[in-house]
N, C-alpha and C positions, 0 to 999 in steps of 0.2 A: 734506736729503741725509743718508742714513744709510750708514755704513760699518760692517761687522762685523769686529771684531778676532778673529783665530784664537787658539786657546788656545796655551799654551806648548809643546805637543807638537811644533810645527813647529820646524825649525832656524832659526838666526838670520839666514841669508842669504836673499835673494830674487833673482828673475831680472831684475828691473828696478832701476835706480838711484833714489836719492832725487830726482834731477833729473827723471827720467821720471815718478815718482809725483806730484811737484808739478805738472808739465805736464798730466797726466791729470786731476788735481783741478781745475785751472784750466779745462780744456776742459769739465768737467761744470758748473762754476759760475764764470763769468768775474768775478763780483763777490765772490769769496771773500776772506776776511780772512786775514792771516798767522797769526793765532792758530788759526783753523780748520784751515789747512793744516798747521800744526805738529802738531795733535792727530791729524788724519787720517793723516799720513805717519809720525808717531811720532818726530819730531825737535823740536829747540828752535825757537823763533821766530827766533832769530838765525841758525840754519842755514837756515831758510826764506828769510830776507832775503838771505843770501849766494847761495842758489840762484837766487832771482828776479833778483838783480844779474847773475849769470853768464848766465842765459837771455836777459836783456835786452841785455847787452853783445854776445852772440853773434848777436843779431837774431832769436831764436826767439820772443820775445814783446815786446809793447810795452804801455805803460800809458796809460790815459786817466783823467783826474780826473773823477769824477762826484760833485759835492758834496764831501763829506769822505772819500770812498772812492775806490779805484782800480777800474777795469774793465780786465781784461787781455785782450789780443787775441793769440791764438796764430797764428803765421805757418806754416800747414800745408804750404806749398809748399817749405819749406827741407828740405834733406837731413839725415839722421842723420849723426853725426860719425865713428863708427868705420868703418874701411875695409871691414869685413865687411858692414855694412848701409848703406854710403854711397850705394848706388843707390836707397834707399828714402827717402820723405819723412816728415816728422812726421805728416802726415795719415794715412799708411799705418799708423803705430804706433797712432794714436788709433782708427782703424777696426778694427784687430785687437783692441784692448781693448774695443771696443764703443761708442766715443764718436762716431765719424764726425764729422759737422759739427753734430750736434744741440746746441743751447745755445751754440754758438760764434759770435761776431760774424763777419761776412764781412769779408774784407780789402779794402782800397781799392786 
């Protein structure tokens, strides 16, 4: 998987949060490692671990052990958290970004 970093010409803010960036990366690659997430999102591995814990505690993703690695499952049916977008589901966000359900394990 390849991500292209934009040059410094852009401002420092983005439209999506680091939580959503991590979720999008997991949707693209459910077997992604925290080190890769940190590089792709542009944050520390510790910050990725906190975000993963937040998302898991809120029920937005779960983890399955596969050998020595984790496989993440995004629960696309859950609603976004802010009142402005609370009528929309995680799957809607992923579809908007172009991830849809491709590469994502099905929920049980």
